[in-house]
N, C-alpha and C positions, 0 to 999 in steps of 0.2 A: 432123553429121559428127563423129566422136569425135576426141580429141586424138591426133596422131601425132608422136612425138618427132622433132626435127630430126636431120639426118645430119651427119657430120663435114664433108662437102663444103659443106653449107649454112652451117656455122660458119665455114669458110674464106672463103666468099663474104661473109658478114656482116662479117668482120674485114678483108676486102680482101687476103687472103693468097693468093699463087699456089700455095704448097705448105703442107700442114698435116699434122701428125703424127696419123694416123688413130686409133691406139689411145688416145693421150692425149686427143684430142678426144672420142672415144666415152665414155671414162671421165668426163670433165667434164660431158658432156651427160647421162649417166645420173645422176650426182651432182646436177646442177642440177634434173633432173626430180624426184628424191627430195626435194630441199630445197623445191621449189615445192609438192609434195604435203603438206608440213607446214602449208600455209596453206589450200589447197583440194584436196579429193580427191573425185572424180576431176578431173583437170585439164580445163578447158573448151577448146572450140575457140578458137584464137587465142592460147593460152598459149605457142605456139612462140616468139613474140617475146621473152617474158620469159625463157624457158629459154635462148635464144641470148644474151641480154644477160648473164645470170648466168654462163654457161659462157664467154662471150667475155672477161669481166673476169678470170676465173681463168686463161684461156689466155694472155693477153698479159702478165699480171703475177701469177704464182703466189705469189711471196714477199711481196707487198704492199709493194714498194719504193716509198718516197715521194721519195727524193732519191738521185741517182746521179751520180758524176763519173768520167769516163774521160778522162785526159789533160786537154786544155784545154776539153773539152766537159762540160757538166753539164745534167741534166734533173731537173726537179721535177714530180712527179705529185700530183694532188689526194689528200688523206688518204683512205684507205679505197678506193683505186682498184684493188685487186687481191684475189686470193683468192676463195674460193667462199662467197658470202653473198647474202642478199636485202636490198635497200634498202627503205625505207618505200614508195617509189613502185612497186617491184616487187610488194610485198604488196598495195598498193591496186589495181594493175592486175589482179592475179589475182582479187581479190574482185569487181572490177567486171565482169570477163569471165564470172565465175560467176553474176552477177546479185545479188551481195551488196554490202553497203556503201552508203553514202549515205543520203539521207532516205527514209523510208518511212512508211506509215500502217497502223495495225493497227485493224481493225474488230472490236470485241468482240461485236457483235450476232450471235446465232446465226442460221443460215439459216432456222430454223423460227419465228422471231419473228413475232408478229402485230402489225400496225401499229395496232390499236385501243388505246384507253386501258387502262391496267392498274389504275387506281384504281377503286373501286366507284362506279358511276354511280347517282346518285339519280334514279330514274325519276319520283318524285313532283314534281321540279322542272319537268318538261316538261308542256305542255298537251296537249290531244288531237291537235293537228296536228304534234307532234314538235318544237315550238319551246320555248325556255326561257320561263318565265313572266316578266311584267314585273318589273322590279326587278333583273334580272341584267345590265343594260346593253343589253338588246335591246328593241325596241318591242313 
């Protein structure tokens, strides 16, 4: 099943908001999809979670405010908790969903390779029954 971008309603559910600004959410989702496509293109199935995470960060903290005081109340957010960007974990998740990243093995043997020895065989070393002559470690 191909990737289907999340909707503004899904972003609202993800963030736990009863109301969401539809146009703003659509813009952030579209931008998040474009940002994710810089890592993996086309986006794989399951990338909706990463897109929602990226768009959600930008929706709740668009100016990347890290510390805010209003009257007697103050809030401190983690550094880099807003704006539209991909974290290292977002990139790793996209690569993993696409089947890339992590350990892998490369087999350089061509499919047409013959399993027989490639060195020249000394047929004079064999006796008439197909065994090596004595002195080669065989009786």
